[in-house]
N, C-alpha and C positions, 0 to 999 in steps of 0.2 A: 610834659606830653607823656600821655601813655604807652607802655611800651607793648607793640601787638605780642600776642600770642606765638608765633613764628621768630621774633626779635627774639625772647623771651628760649625759646626753643633752643636755637642757634644759638645761644651763651652757654644754657645748661649743658649741651654736648662741646664746647669747644672750651668750658669750665671743669669739664670731668673726665674729658681725657688729656687736656695738660697737667691737671692734677695728680690725676693717678700715674698718668706712665713718664710723664716727662723729667728727668734724672736730675736737669736744673733748678737749681734752688731757687732762683733771683726768678724766674719765668713762675714756679709754682706761685712762689712768694707777689708777683706781680697777680698772676690771674687772682688771685685768693683777693688780695686786696679790690680789684676791681668788682669782684663777688661780693663784698659787702658794698662798694658803692652802689651795687643797681638792687642790694637790699634797702641802702638809705633810699636810694630814690621808689622803689614801692611801697615803702613804708607812708613819705611823705606826699604821694600821691593817692595812698591808700586804696590799695589794687588790691582785689579780691585774693591774689593769688600769693600775697604775703607768707604766709601760712608754710602754702606747699613749696615756696622756693627757700625759705628762711628757715622753717622748721622741719623740714623732709630732706629738700635735695643738697642742698651745702651740709648737714651734718653727716647725711649718707655719702656723699663722695669724702668729705676728709675721712671715714669709718674706713674705706676701703682705703684709701691712700693709706691709712695704718697699715694694713694688713698686708700691703707691698713693704714696707717698713722691716717689720716683723719677720717675714720671712728674708729678707734681705741681710738681716741683720744676723750674729753670732752670740748675739746677748740671748733673744728667745724671749726673754721676761717680760721686764719690762720698758715701753718704748720711751724712746729717747728722742727730742727732736730738737732745730735751732731756738732759743727762746726768742726769736724775732716772730716762726712761725705760732710757736704759741701763744703768744701775744694776740698778734693776729684771728688765731680760732678764739680766745677767748672774746676778745672783740665782738668778732661775730656770735657769738651766743648773746653778748649784748646786746646786740642790736637788735637782733631777734627777740630776744625778752622786751627792747622798748615796741618793736613789731608786733608784738600778741598785747601789749597794753593798748595801744594806739588802736588795733582795728577788731580785736575782740574784748577786750577791758578782762575784768576781773569781777564778774557777775555770777561764776558759774565753779562751783568745786574744780572743775577741770583745770581751769584758768589757776589758778594756784599751782595744781600739780606742772603744769605745763613751764611754769615760772621755775620752779622748785628744779625738773629736769634740764633747763636750759642754764641753771645755777650748776649744778650738777657737772652740768659739758664744760662748762667755762673754768672749774676748777681742778679738768683733768685733765684740761688742754694746757694753765700754768704749769700742773705737776712734771707730764713731759718733757716743758722745757728746764726746769730747776735746775736739771743735770749740767745743760750749757755751762750755766751759772757758774756752778762749783768747777766747773772746768777751769774756766777763766781764772779764778780765783787761786786754783794751784791748792787748793787746801786738801789733803787727804784728807782729814779728819770731818770735815764738814760735806766731802762728797760721800762716805760713809754712812754717817750720818741721814742724809738727803735719802739715799737708795735705801735705806732698811725703811725710812718713815715713808718711802713710796713701795715698797715691800707690802705695807699693811694698806695703806690710803686708798692707789689705785683700783685694789680690788673692790674693796669697799662699796668705793664711789661709784664702778661700775653694777656693783650689787645694788648698791639703793635707788640708781637709775632703774633698774632692769623689776626692785620693787614697784617702783613708782607706773612704770608703762605696765606695769601686769595687771596692777589693782584697780587702776583709778576708769573708769568708765566715759569716753567719749564721745561714741557715738552707739545708740542702741542695735545698728544693724549687726548681722550675725558677722558680717564679712569684717566689720569696723573690731570687733569684739575680738575677731580671733587675734587680727593684727596686731591689735594690742597687746594679746595674751603671747603671743608667739613671740613677737620683739622683746619681752619681757624676760621671758625666759632663755632666748638667746644672750643675754644679756650679763644675768645670773651664769647660765652657762661660761661666759667667756671670761667673768670673774674667777669662775673657777681655774680655767685653763691656764690663765694667766698665775696665778699664782700656783700652781704646782708646776709650768715651766721655767717660770723664775728661782722657784727653789730648786730645781733640777741645773739648770746652768751653773748655779751657783756653787754646786756640790759635782758635776760630771763635768767631762770635756764638750764643747759646744760641736762637735764634727762625731763626737760617738750617737749610737742608734737612738737608746733614751731620747736624749734631747732633741735629735732632729725630728724625730717624728711631733716633740709636742712643739715644737717652732711649725712645722708647715699644719697640726694642727690647731695653734693659736694664731695664726695667720690666715687659717679657714673660718675659724669662728668671726675674726674681724670683719671678714671679708662675707658673713653670712646675715651679719644682724643687720643692713639697711634692706633684705629682700623682702621681708612680710611687705 
């Protein structure tokens, strides 16, 4: 059965409010799982809103949630989430890739670019959950290695996603070109700010002035990414 637009709008409002504002991890996880289920439903029915819901709304909601996590964290640089959430996020990006293949195919170059962007999103989601895995192993050596690796890889993934957004042409309309260009620049800026914030929090107290400012700037960058 096709979803009516008002039903999808109601679902979007519910998902956004719970994911961004709820402090209950299980509730957030359940709502994200429901969002993935809705995406599967849209893909199976090949509704035209698959790209908007999967390619824009779900990633945008997750990005705003990450901004809140950064703002509340005292570490300020690298983003840490439970590994279960990381798997849900990576699965969501995987479903978006399937939706892109089913509804749009790979007949244009920008379709390939979309697949690469969603793959980067899946990799970044899994990276955010890796320190949860090392914490369970209680191996300090593994924790340090993963953290050092993430300090380099996460900004590179963000910058790569920004470069893909910045350079690919999805729509020739001026508004669409400006949106993708702005989003790409915001992602590259986010990558640089995350790297600086991570380095600052490694060498200075979290409650210091410099770290506090960088943490706020870092969170602001995450929140502003979905706005174009």
